[in-house]
C-alpha positions in Angstrom: -0.1 0.0 -0.1 1.2 3.2 -1.0 1.7 6.1 2.0 -0.1 9.2 1.4 2.3 12.0 0.5 1.3 15.2 2.4 2.5 18.7 1.6 1.1 20.8 4.3 1.9 24.7 4.3 1.3 27.6 6.5 1.4 31.3 6.0 4.7 33.0 6.8 5.5 36.7 6.4 7.7 36.1 3.5 4.4 35.4 1.6 3.2 39.0 2.4 2.8 41.3 -0.4 2.0 44.1 2.1 -1.6 44.7 1.2 -3.9 43.6 3.8 -7.1 42.5 1.7 -4.7 40.4 -0.5 -2.6 38.8 2.2 -5.9 37.9 3.8 -7.0 36.3 0.4 -3.8 34.4 0.3 -4.0 33.2 3.9 -7.4 31.9 3.2 -6.3 30.2 -0.1 -3.6 28.6 1.8 -5.8 27.2 4.4 -7.9 26.1 1.8 -5.0 24.0 -0.1 -4.5 22.7 3.3 -7.9 21.5 3.9 -7.8 19.7 0.4 -4.6 18.1 1.2 -6.1 16.9 4.5 -9.1 15.4 2.7 -7.0 13.6 -0.2 -4.1 12.3 2.4 -7.0 11.1 4.9 -8.8 9.3 2.2 -12.0 11.1 2.9 -14.9 10.5 0.5 -14.6 11.6 -3.3 -17.4 14.1 -2.6 -15.5 15.9 0.2 -12.5 16.0 -1.8 -14.4 17.7 -4.7 -16.1 19.9 -2.3 -12.8 21.3 -1.1 -11.3 21.6 -4.6 -14.2 23.6 -5.7 -13.8 25.8 -2.8 -10.3 26.5 -4.1 -11.5 27.2 -7.5 -14.4 29.5 -6.2 -11.8 31.3 -4.1 -9.3 31.7 -6.8 -11.8 33.3 -9.2 -12.9 35.7 -6.5 -9.5 36.6 -5.7 -8.2 36.8 -9.0 -11.0 39.4 -10.0 -10.0 41.4 -6.9 -6.3 41.3 -7.9 -7.0 42.3 -11.6 -9.3 45.3 -10.3 -6.7 46.6 -8.3 -4.2 46.3 -11.3 -6.7 48.7 -13.1 -6.8 51.1 -10.4 -3.0 51.1 -10.2 -2.3 51.1 -13.9 -0.2 48.0 -13.4 1.9 47.9 -16.6 2.1 44.0 -16.4 -1.5 43.6 -15.6 -2.5 41.5 -18.9 0.6 39.2 -18.3 -0.6 38.5 -14.7 -4.2 38.1 -15.8 -2.9 35.4 -18.3 -1.3 33.7 -15.7 -4.4 33.7 -13.4 -6.2 32.0 -16.4 -3.7 29.2 -16.4 -3.8 28.8 -12.8 -7.7 28.4 -13.1 -7.2 25.8 -15.8 -4.9 23.9 -13.7 -7.5 23.9 -10.7 -10.2 22.7 -13.2 -7.8 19.9 -14.5 -7.1 18.8 -10.9 -11.0 18.8 -10.4 -11.2 16.2 -13.5 -8.3 14.2 -12.3 -10.2 14.1 -8.7 -13.4 13.0 -10.4 -11.5 10.2 -12.7 -8.3 9.3 -11.1 -6.9 7.2 -8.4 -5.7 8.6 -4.9 -2.1 8.8 -6.2 -3.2 10.8 -9.2 -5.1 13.0 -6.7 -2.2 13.4 -4.4 0.1 14.4 -7.2 -2.3 16.7 -9.1 -3.0 18.5 -5.6 0.8 18.7 -4.8 1.4 20.3 -8.3 -1.4 22.7 -7.8 -0.2 23.6 -4.4 3.4 24.3 -5.9 1.9 26.5 -9.0 0.0 28.6 -6.5 2.5 29.0 -4.0 5.2 29.9 -6.6 2.6 32.4 -8.0 2.3 34.1 -4.8 6.1 34.1 -4.3 7.1 35.2 -7.6 4.4 37.1 -9.6 2.5 38.7 -6.8 5.9 39.7 -5.2 6.3 41.8 -8.6 3.3 44.1 -7.9 3.8 44.1 -4.3 7.0 46.0 -5.0 5.3 48.5 -7.3 2.8 48.9 -4.6 5.5 49.6 -1.8 7.2 52.0 -4.1 4.2 54.0 -4.9 3.3 54.2 -1.2 6.7 55.3 -0.2 6.9 57.9 -3.0 3.3 59.3 -1.7 4.6 59.2 1.7 7.8 61.2 0.9 5.8 63.8 -1.2 3.5 64.2 1.7 6.4 64.8 4.1 8.2 67.0 1.6 4.9 69.2 1.0 3.8 69.0 4.5 
């Protein structure tokens, strides 16, 4: 019998983009990933695994929409590229859902692991790009206020 491979992850400050609402989204997202991992590694009923994966998909769609609205407000130059990556992540979640419906426990675990890695990589690599822009713009505004005040 194959041992279930777990990939639990916890929020840490290195994942913070410095924007409270986005960080809260990311914290919730990580918690949902952990709940999915728990369902798969504990061999919960297929319906529960699917419910937890649907929660990840629903949360991702809402988060990506919020993030893309912020990009429009900030006039983020890389917004289109970032939105394309969001689309790829949504497709990955949907593919994982289909594997969970049709596959074996091992396929679910591997699909979930790949999904978790893709989402965490997105936060740590892509989201940090706009985090720097956001911090720089806030610092510039603060410096201007101090100079003008």
